[in-house]
LONU-544000 format. One record per residue (C-alpha): z, y, x; residue number from 0. Coordinates in steps of 0.25 Angstrom, whole numbers, plus 2048, in hexadecimal, padded with zeros to 3 digits. Layout:
# residues N
<koldren><zz>Z</zz><yy>Y</yy><xx>X</xx><i>NUM</i></koldren>
...
//
This chain:
# residues 231
<koldren><zz>76C</zz><yy>A4E</yy><xx>906</xx><i>0</i></koldren>
<koldren><zz>766</zz><yy>A47</yy><xx>8FA</xx><i>1</i></koldren>
<koldren><zz>76F</zz><yy>A47</yy><xx>8EE</xx><i>2</i></koldren>
<koldren><zz>775</zz><yy>A54</yy><xx>8EF</xx><i>3</i></koldren>
<koldren><zz>775</zz><yy>A61</yy><xx>8E8</xx><i>4</i></koldren>
<koldren><zz>768</zz><yy>A69</yy><xx>8EA</xx><i>5</i></koldren>
<koldren><zz>75A</zz><yy>A62</yy><xx>8EB</xx><i>6</i></koldren>
<koldren><zz>760</zz><yy>A54</yy><xx>8EF</xx><i>7</i></koldren>
<koldren><zz>768</zz><yy>A53</yy><xx>8E0</xx><i>8</i></koldren>
<koldren><zz>758</zz><yy>A53</yy><xx>8DA</xx><i>9</i></koldren>
<koldren><zz>754</zz><yy>A48</yy><xx>8E5</xx><i>10</i></koldren>
<koldren><zz>750</zz><yy>A3A</yy><xx>8DD</xx><i>11</i></koldren>
<koldren><zz>75D</zz><yy>A32</yy><xx>8DD</xx><i>12</i></koldren>
<koldren><zz>75E</zz><yy>A24</yy><xx>8E2</xx><i>13</i></koldren>
<koldren><zz>76C</zz><yy>A20</yy><xx>8DD</xx><i>14</i></koldren>
<koldren><zz>76A</zz><yy>A15</yy><xx>8D1</xx><i>15</i></koldren>
<koldren><zz>774</zz><yy>A0A</yy><xx>8CE</xx><i>16</i></koldren>
<koldren><zz>76D</zz><yy>9FE</yy><xx>8CE</xx><i>17</i></koldren>
<koldren><zz>77A</zz><yy>9F7</yy><xx>8C7</xx><i>18</i></koldren>
<koldren><zz>780</zz><yy>A03</yy><xx>8BF</xx><i>19</i></koldren>
<koldren><zz>78F</zz><yy>A00</yy><xx>8BB</xx><i>20</i></koldren>
<koldren><zz>793</zz><yy>A0C</yy><xx>8B2</xx><i>21</i></koldren>
<koldren><zz>78D</zz><yy>A0A</yy><xx>8A5</xx><i>22</i></koldren>
<koldren><zz>78E</zz><yy>9FB</yy><xx>8A3</xx><i>23</i></koldren>
<koldren><zz>7A0</zz><yy>9FE</yy><xx>8A8</xx><i>24</i></koldren>
<koldren><zz>7A2</zz><yy>A09</yy><xx>89F</xx><i>25</i></koldren>
<koldren><zz>79B</zz><yy>A01</yy><xx>891</xx><i>26</i></koldren>
<koldren><zz>7A7</zz><yy>9F9</yy><xx>894</xx><i>27</i></koldren>
<koldren><zz>7AE</zz><yy>A04</yy><xx>890</xx><i>28</i></koldren>
<koldren><zz>7AB</zz><yy>A09</yy><xx>882</xx><i>29</i></koldren>
<koldren><zz>7B0</zz><yy>A17</yy><xx>87B</xx><i>30</i></koldren>
<koldren><zz>7C1</zz><yy>A18</yy><xx>87D</xx><i>31</i></koldren>
<koldren><zz>7C0</zz><yy>A12</yy><xx>88C</xx><i>32</i></koldren>
<koldren><zz>7C5</zz><yy>A1D</yy><xx>896</xx><i>33</i></koldren>
<koldren><zz>7B9</zz><yy>A1D</yy><xx>8A0</xx><i>34</i></koldren>
<koldren><zz>7BD</zz><yy>A27</yy><xx>8AC</xx><i>35</i></koldren>
<koldren><zz>7B1</zz><yy>A2B</yy><xx>8B6</xx><i>36</i></koldren>
<koldren><zz>7B8</zz><yy>A30</yy><xx>8C0</xx><i>37</i></koldren>
<koldren><zz>7AF</zz><yy>A39</yy><xx>8C8</xx><i>38</i></koldren>
<koldren><zz>7A5</zz><yy>A37</yy><xx>8BE</xx><i>39</i></koldren>
<koldren><zz>79C</zz><yy>A45</yy><xx>8C3</xx><i>40</i></koldren>
<koldren><zz>795</zz><yy>A4A</yy><xx>8B6</xx><i>41</i></koldren>
<koldren><zz>792</zz><yy>A3C</yy><xx>8B2</xx><i>42</i></koldren>
<koldren><zz>797</zz><yy>A34</yy><xx>8A4</xx><i>43</i></koldren>
<koldren><zz>799</zz><yy>A24</yy><xx>8A4</xx><i>44</i></koldren>
<koldren><zz>79C</zz><yy>A25</yy><xx>896</xx><i>45</i></koldren>
<koldren><zz>79E</zz><yy>A2F</yy><xx>88A</xx><i>46</i></koldren>
<koldren><zz>7AF</zz><yy>A2A</yy><xx>88C</xx><i>47</i></koldren>
<koldren><zz>7B0</zz><yy>A2A</yy><xx>898</xx><i>48</i></koldren>
<koldren><zz>7B9</zz><yy>A36</yy><xx>8A0</xx><i>49</i></koldren>
<koldren><zz>7B3</zz><yy>A3B</yy><xx>8AD</xx><i>50</i></koldren>
<koldren><zz>7BA</zz><yy>A40</yy><xx>8B9</xx><i>51</i></koldren>
<koldren><zz>7B7</zz><yy>A4A</yy><xx>8C4</xx><i>52</i></koldren>
<koldren><zz>7BD</zz><yy>A51</yy><xx>8CD</xx><i>53</i></koldren>
<koldren><zz>7B5</zz><yy>A5E</yy><xx>8CA</xx><i>54</i></koldren>
<koldren><zz>7B1</zz><yy>A61</yy><xx>8BD</xx><i>55</i></koldren>
<koldren><zz>7A1</zz><yy>A5C</yy><xx>8BA</xx><i>56</i></koldren>
<koldren><zz>799</zz><yy>A5C</yy><xx>8AD</xx><i>57</i></koldren>
<koldren><zz>79F</zz><yy>A51</yy><xx>8A4</xx><i>58</i></koldren>
<koldren><zz>7AD</zz><yy>A51</yy><xx>8AC</xx><i>59</i></koldren>
<koldren><zz>7B9</zz><yy>A4E</yy><xx>8A3</xx><i>60</i></koldren>
<koldren><zz>7C3</zz><yy>A4D</yy><xx>8AF</xx><i>61</i></koldren>
<koldren><zz>7C2</zz><yy>A56</yy><xx>8BB</xx><i>62</i></koldren>
<koldren><zz>7CD</zz><yy>A50</yy><xx>8C3</xx><i>63</i></koldren>
<koldren><zz>7CF</zz><yy>A47</yy><xx>8D1</xx><i>64</i></koldren>
<koldren><zz>7CA</zz><yy>A39</yy><xx>8CE</xx><i>65</i></koldren>
<koldren><zz>7D6</zz><yy>A35</yy><xx>8D9</xx><i>66</i></koldren>
<koldren><zz>7E2</zz><yy>A3C</yy><xx>8CE</xx><i>67</i></koldren>
<koldren><zz>7DC</zz><yy>A3D</yy><xx>8C1</xx><i>68</i></koldren>
<koldren><zz>7E5</zz><yy>A40</yy><xx>8B5</xx><i>69</i></koldren>
<koldren><zz>7E4</zz><yy>A33</yy><xx>8AC</xx><i>70</i></koldren>
<koldren><zz>7EF</zz><yy>A2A</yy><xx>8A8</xx><i>71</i></koldren>
<koldren><zz>7F1</zz><yy>A1D</yy><xx>8AF</xx><i>72</i></koldren>
<koldren><zz>7E9</zz><yy>A13</yy><xx>8A7</xx><i>73</i></koldren>
<koldren><zz>7E1</zz><yy>A1B</yy><xx>8A1</xx><i>74</i></koldren>
<koldren><zz>7D2</zz><yy>A18</yy><xx>8A3</xx><i>75</i></koldren>
<koldren><zz>7CA</zz><yy>A0B</yy><xx>8A1</xx><i>76</i></koldren>
<koldren><zz>7C0</zz><yy>A0E</yy><xx>8A9</xx><i>77</i></koldren>
<koldren><zz>7BE</zz><yy>A16</yy><xx>8B9</xx><i>78</i></koldren>
<koldren><zz>7B4</zz><yy>A1A</yy><xx>8BD</xx><i>79</i></koldren>
<koldren><zz>7AF</zz><yy>A1F</yy><xx>8CC</xx><i>80</i></koldren>
<koldren><zz>7A2</zz><yy>A1F</yy><xx>8D0</xx><i>81</i></koldren>
<koldren><zz>79E</zz><yy>A25</yy><xx>8DB</xx><i>82</i></koldren>
<koldren><zz>7AC</zz><yy>A2B</yy><xx>8DD</xx><i>83</i></koldren>
<koldren><zz>7B3</zz><yy>A24</yy><xx>8E8</xx><i>84</i></koldren>
<koldren><zz>7AB</zz><yy>A29</yy><xx>8F4</xx><i>85</i></koldren>
<koldren><zz>7AB</zz><yy>A35</yy><xx>8F1</xx><i>86</i></koldren>
<koldren><zz>7BC</zz><yy>A36</yy><xx>8F1</xx><i>87</i></koldren>
<koldren><zz>7C7</zz><yy>A3A</yy><xx>8FB</xx><i>88</i></koldren>
<koldren><zz>7CE</zz><yy>A2D</yy><xx>8F5</xx><i>89</i></koldren>
<koldren><zz>7C9</zz><yy>A21</yy><xx>8EF</xx><i>90</i></koldren>
<koldren><zz>7D8</zz><yy>A1A</yy><xx>8EF</xx><i>91</i></koldren>
<koldren><zz>7DC</zz><yy>A25</yy><xx>8E5</xx><i>92</i></koldren>
<koldren><zz>7D2</zz><yy>A24</yy><xx>8DE</xx><i>93</i></koldren>
<koldren><zz>7D1</zz><yy>A14</yy><xx>8DB</xx><i>94</i></koldren>
<koldren><zz>7E1</zz><yy>A18</yy><xx>8D8</xx><i>95</i></koldren>
<koldren><zz>7DE</zz><yy>A22</yy><xx>8CF</xx><i>96</i></koldren>
<koldren><zz>7D2</zz><yy>A1B</yy><xx>8C8</xx><i>97</i></koldren>
<koldren><zz>7DE</zz><yy>A0E</yy><xx>8C7</xx><i>98</i></koldren>
<koldren><zz>7E9</zz><yy>A18</yy><xx>8C1</xx><i>99</i></koldren>
<koldren><zz>7E1</zz><yy>A1D</yy><xx>8B4</xx><i>100</i></koldren>
<koldren><zz>7DB</zz><yy>A0F</yy><xx>8B3</xx><i>101</i></koldren>
<koldren><zz>7E1</zz><yy>A03</yy><xx>8A7</xx><i>102</i></koldren>
<koldren><zz>7E4</zz><yy>9F8</yy><xx>8AC</xx><i>103</i></koldren>
<koldren><zz>7D9</zz><yy>9F0</yy><xx>8AA</xx><i>104</i></koldren>
<koldren><zz>7CE</zz><yy>9FD</yy><xx>8AC</xx><i>105</i></koldren>
<koldren><zz>7C4</zz><yy>9FC</yy><xx>8B7</xx><i>106</i></koldren>
<koldren><zz>7BF</zz><yy>A06</yy><xx>8C1</xx><i>107</i></koldren>
<koldren><zz>7B0</zz><yy>A07</yy><xx>8C3</xx><i>108</i></koldren>
<koldren><zz>7AE</zz><yy>A0D</yy><xx>8D2</xx><i>109</i></koldren>
<koldren><zz>79F</zz><yy>A0E</yy><xx>8D9</xx><i>110</i></koldren>
<koldren><zz>79E</zz><yy>A13</yy><xx>8E6</xx><i>111</i></koldren>
<koldren><zz>792</zz><yy>A13</yy><xx>8F0</xx><i>112</i></koldren>
<koldren><zz>790</zz><yy>A09</yy><xx>8FB</xx><i>113</i></koldren>
<koldren><zz>783</zz><yy>A0C</yy><xx>903</xx><i>114</i></koldren>
<koldren><zz>783</zz><yy>A1C</yy><xx>8FC</xx><i>115</i></koldren>
<koldren><zz>77F</zz><yy>A26</yy><xx>906</xx><i>116</i></koldren>
<koldren><zz>78B</zz><yy>A32</yy><xx>909</xx><i>117</i></koldren>
<koldren><zz>78C</zz><yy>A3A</yy><xx>8FD</xx><i>118</i></koldren>
<koldren><zz>79A</zz><yy>A43</yy><xx>8FE</xx><i>119</i></koldren>
<koldren><zz>79C</zz><yy>A49</yy><xx>8F0</xx><i>120</i></koldren>
<koldren><zz>7A3</zz><yy>A50</yy><xx>8F5</xx><i>121</i></koldren>
<koldren><zz>7A8</zz><yy>A45</yy><xx>8FE</xx><i>122</i></koldren>
<koldren><zz>7A4</zz><yy>A38</yy><xx>902</xx><i>123</i></koldren>
<koldren><zz>7AF</zz><yy>A2F</yy><xx>907</xx><i>124</i></koldren>
<koldren><zz>7AB</zz><yy>A1D</yy><xx>906</xx><i>125</i></koldren>
<koldren><zz>7A4</zz><yy>A13</yy><xx>901</xx><i>126</i></koldren>
<koldren><zz>7A5</zz><yy>A06</yy><xx>8FC</xx><i>127</i></koldren>
<koldren><zz>7A0</zz><yy>9F9</yy><xx>8FB</xx><i>128</i></koldren>
<koldren><zz>79F</zz><yy>9F1</yy><xx>8EE</xx><i>129</i></koldren>
<koldren><zz>7AB</zz><yy>9E7</yy><xx>8F4</xx><i>130</i></koldren>
<koldren><zz>7B3</zz><yy>9F1</yy><xx>8FB</xx><i>131</i></koldren>
<koldren><zz>7B2</zz><yy>9FA</yy><xx>8EE</xx><i>132</i></koldren>
<koldren><zz>7BA</zz><yy>9EF</yy><xx>8E7</xx><i>133</i></koldren>
<koldren><zz>7C4</zz><yy>9ED</yy><xx>8F1</xx><i>134</i></koldren>
<koldren><zz>7C7</zz><yy>9FB</yy><xx>8F2</xx><i>135</i></koldren>
<koldren><zz>7C9</zz><yy>9FA</yy><xx>8E2</xx><i>136</i></koldren>
<koldren><zz>7D1</zz><yy>9EC</yy><xx>8E2</xx><i>137</i></koldren>
<koldren><zz>7DB</zz><yy>9F4</yy><xx>8EB</xx><i>138</i></koldren>
<koldren><zz>7DE</zz><yy>9FD</yy><xx>8E1</xx><i>139</i></koldren>
<koldren><zz>7E1</zz><yy>9F6</yy><xx>8D6</xx><i>140</i></koldren>
<koldren><zz>7D6</zz><yy>9F1</yy><xx>8D0</xx><i>141</i></koldren>
<koldren><zz>7CF</zz><yy>9E5</yy><xx>8CE</xx><i>142</i></koldren>
<koldren><zz>7C4</zz><yy>9DC</yy><xx>8C5</xx><i>143</i></koldren>
<koldren><zz>7BA</zz><yy>9E0</yy><xx>8CF</xx><i>144</i></koldren>
<koldren><zz>7AA</zz><yy>9E2</yy><xx>8CA</xx><i>145</i></koldren>
<koldren><zz>7A1</zz><yy>9E8</yy><xx>8D6</xx><i>146</i></koldren>
<koldren><zz>792</zz><yy>9EC</yy><xx>8DB</xx><i>147</i></koldren>
<koldren><zz>78A</zz><yy>9F4</yy><xx>8DF</xx><i>148</i></koldren>
<koldren><zz>782</zz><yy>9FE</yy><xx>8D4</xx><i>149</i></koldren>
<koldren><zz>779</zz><yy>A04</yy><xx>8DD</xx><i>150</i></koldren>
<koldren><zz>771</zz><yy>9FC</yy><xx>8E5</xx><i>151</i></koldren>
<koldren><zz>76C</zz><yy>9FD</yy><xx>8F4</xx><i>152</i></koldren>
<koldren><zz>75F</zz><yy>A02</yy><xx>8F1</xx><i>153</i></koldren>
<koldren><zz>764</zz><yy>A0D</yy><xx>8EE</xx><i>154</i></koldren>
<koldren><zz>76D</zz><yy>A0C</yy><xx>8FA</xx><i>155</i></koldren>
<koldren><zz>761</zz><yy>A0B</yy><xx>904</xx><i>156</i></koldren>
<koldren><zz>757</zz><yy>A16</yy><xx>8FC</xx><i>157</i></koldren>
<koldren><zz>763</zz><yy>A20</yy><xx>8FC</xx><i>158</i></koldren>
<koldren><zz>766</zz><yy>A1F</yy><xx>90B</xx><i>159</i></koldren>
<koldren><zz>758</zz><yy>A21</yy><xx>90D</xx><i>160</i></koldren>
<koldren><zz>757</zz><yy>A2D</yy><xx>907</xx><i>161</i></koldren>
<koldren><zz>764</zz><yy>A33</yy><xx>90C</xx><i>162</i></koldren>
<koldren><zz>75E</zz><yy>A2F</yy><xx>91A</xx><i>163</i></koldren>
<koldren><zz>74F</zz><yy>A33</yy><xx>919</xx><i>164</i></koldren>
<koldren><zz>756</zz><yy>A42</yy><xx>915</xx><i>165</i></koldren>
<koldren><zz>75F</zz><yy>A43</yy><xx>921</xx><i>166</i></koldren>
<koldren><zz>753</zz><yy>A40</yy><xx>92B</xx><i>167</i></koldren>
<koldren><zz>74D</zz><yy>A50</yy><xx>926</xx><i>168</i></koldren>
<koldren><zz>75A</zz><yy>A56</yy><xx>923</xx><i>169</i></koldren>
<koldren><zz>75D</zz><yy>A62</yy><xx>929</xx><i>170</i></koldren>
<koldren><zz>761</zz><yy>A72</yy><xx>926</xx><i>171</i></koldren>
<koldren><zz>754</zz><yy>A78</yy><xx>925</xx><i>172</i></koldren>
<koldren><zz>74D</zz><yy>A77</yy><xx>916</xx><i>173</i></koldren>
<koldren><zz>740</zz><yy>A70</yy><xx>91C</xx><i>174</i></koldren>
<koldren><zz>74B</zz><yy>A65</yy><xx>91F</xx><i>175</i></koldren>
<koldren><zz>752</zz><yy>A66</yy><xx>914</xx><i>176</i></koldren>
<koldren><zz>743</zz><yy>A65</yy><xx>90A</xx><i>177</i></koldren>
<koldren><zz>741</zz><yy>A59</yy><xx>915</xx><i>178</i></koldren>
<koldren><zz>74D</zz><yy>A53</yy><xx>912</xx><i>179</i></koldren>
<koldren><zz>74F</zz><yy>A52</yy><xx>904</xx><i>180</i></koldren>
<koldren><zz>741</zz><yy>A4F</yy><xx>906</xx><i>181</i></koldren>
<koldren><zz>744</zz><yy>A40</yy><xx>90B</xx><i>182</i></koldren>
<koldren><zz>74D</zz><yy>A3F</yy><xx>904</xx><i>183</i></koldren>
<koldren><zz>744</zz><yy>A3F</yy><xx>8F7</xx><i>184</i></koldren>
<koldren><zz>738</zz><yy>A37</yy><xx>8FD</xx><i>185</i></koldren>
<koldren><zz>745</zz><yy>A2D</yy><xx>900</xx><i>186</i></koldren>
<koldren><zz>74B</zz><yy>A2C</yy><xx>8F3</xx><i>187</i></koldren>
<koldren><zz>73D</zz><yy>A2B</yy><xx>8ED</xx><i>188</i></koldren>
<koldren><zz>738</zz><yy>A1F</yy><xx>8F8</xx><i>189</i></koldren>
<koldren><zz>746</zz><yy>A19</yy><xx>8F5</xx><i>190</i></koldren>
<koldren><zz>746</zz><yy>A16</yy><xx>8E7</xx><i>191</i></koldren>
<koldren><zz>741</zz><yy>A09</yy><xx>8E7</xx><i>192</i></koldren>
<koldren><zz>74E</zz><yy>A05</yy><xx>8EE</xx><i>193</i></koldren>
<koldren><zz>755</zz><yy>A0B</yy><xx>8E3</xx><i>194</i></koldren>
<koldren><zz>74D</zz><yy>A03</yy><xx>8DA</xx><i>195</i></koldren>
<koldren><zz>74E</zz><yy>9F5</yy><xx>8E2</xx><i>196</i></koldren>
<koldren><zz>75D</zz><yy>9F5</yy><xx>8DE</xx><i>197</i></koldren>
<koldren><zz>75A</zz><yy>9EF</yy><xx>8CF</xx><i>198</i></koldren>
<koldren><zz>757</zz><yy>9E3</yy><xx>8D9</xx><i>199</i></koldren>
<koldren><zz>75F</zz><yy>9E3</yy><xx>8E3</xx><i>200</i></koldren>
<koldren><zz>76B</zz><yy>9E5</yy><xx>8DD</xx><i>201</i></koldren>
<koldren><zz>76B</zz><yy>9D6</yy><xx>8DE</xx><i>202</i></koldren>
<koldren><zz>76C</zz><yy>9D4</yy><xx>8EC</xx><i>203</i></koldren>
<koldren><zz>777</zz><yy>9CC</yy><xx>8F1</xx><i>204</i></koldren>
<koldren><zz>779</zz><yy>9D7</yy><xx>8FC</xx><i>205</i></koldren>
<koldren><zz>774</zz><yy>9E5</yy><xx>8F4</xx><i>206</i></koldren>
<koldren><zz>782</zz><yy>9E9</yy><xx>8F5</xx><i>207</i></koldren>
<koldren><zz>782</zz><yy>9E9</yy><xx>902</xx><i>208</i></koldren>
<koldren><zz>778</zz><yy>9F6</yy><xx>902</xx><i>209</i></koldren>
<koldren><zz>77D</zz><yy>9FC</yy><xx>8F4</xx><i>210</i></koldren>
<koldren><zz>77C</zz><yy>A0A</yy><xx>8F2</xx><i>211</i></koldren>
<koldren><zz>789</zz><yy>A09</yy><xx>8E8</xx><i>212</i></koldren>
<koldren><zz>794</zz><yy>9FF</yy><xx>8E4</xx><i>213</i></koldren>
<koldren><zz>79C</zz><yy>9FE</yy><xx>8DA</xx><i>214</i></koldren>
<koldren><zz>7AA</zz><yy>9F8</yy><xx>8D3</xx><i>215</i></koldren>
<koldren><zz>7B0</zz><yy>9F7</yy><xx>8C8</xx><i>216</i></koldren>
<koldren><zz>7BE</zz><yy>9F3</yy><xx>8C6</xx><i>217</i></koldren>
<koldren><zz>7CA</zz><yy>9F1</yy><xx>8BD</xx><i>218</i></koldren>
<koldren><zz>7D8</zz><yy>9F5</yy><xx>8BE</xx><i>219</i></koldren>
<koldren><zz>7E1</zz><yy>9E9</yy><xx>8C0</xx><i>220</i></koldren>
<koldren><zz>7EB</zz><yy>9E8</yy><xx>8B4</xx><i>221</i></koldren>
<koldren><zz>7F9</zz><yy>9E9</yy><xx>8B7</xx><i>222</i></koldren>
<koldren><zz>7FC</zz><yy>9D7</yy><xx>8B7</xx><i>223</i></koldren>
<koldren><zz>7ED</zz><yy>9D6</yy><xx>8C2</xx><i>224</i></koldren>
<koldren><zz>7F4</zz><yy>9E2</yy><xx>8CB</xx><i>225</i></koldren>
<koldren><zz>802</zz><yy>9DB</yy><xx>8CA</xx><i>226</i></koldren>
<koldren><zz>7FD</zz><yy>9CE</yy><xx>8CC</xx><i>227</i></koldren>
<koldren><zz>7F2</zz><yy>9D4</yy><xx>8D9</xx><i>228</i></koldren>
<koldren><zz>7FF</zz><yy>9DB</yy><xx>8DF</xx><i>229</i></koldren>
<koldren><zz>807</zz><yy>9CE</yy><xx>8DF</xx><i>230</i></koldren>
//
């Protein structure tokens, strides 16, 4: 229900990034830099970015398992994984692969849901808090963290309300499906003010407790730093 195929795909969208990260991050890597967008899903964050996905989408440059890519060691300056880790069977395998293909000092940027509803594509396996995501990347050899949330609590509350309203009328009959979609639509419209309030709520000290999505940008440790950390 909601955001799927058929009629739900045309429903108003509530997801809005109150603190978008990608554009500013990619701007730090001009043409000539190697950017790998893992699980890009058809988007292109920059003309010189290489898009990687396990299925061929419009704009996919490399069709590959993101946990086992054809790239050489120390190949990339930046690896991006947004809305990807929750859909993988093995997030550890992906992070090991990201570490392998990054140059020493290269960056990994991960965005993952925290308070988002279950959404299988084709599976949905995990959620992280910001500190939890930072700790996970640290366990895989990354350092120099920039962690926060990019989708706020208003989106989380409005989205959950819309799905709950839809679920109240859920059923197999045509009238039930119509009522369910109508409830989702109305709840989405009513929830828009909560989404817009994230412009203000993102500055609240406790906003991270109800954030819809979190991010962490981290750097592959230089060999010297990795050796010191091991000692």
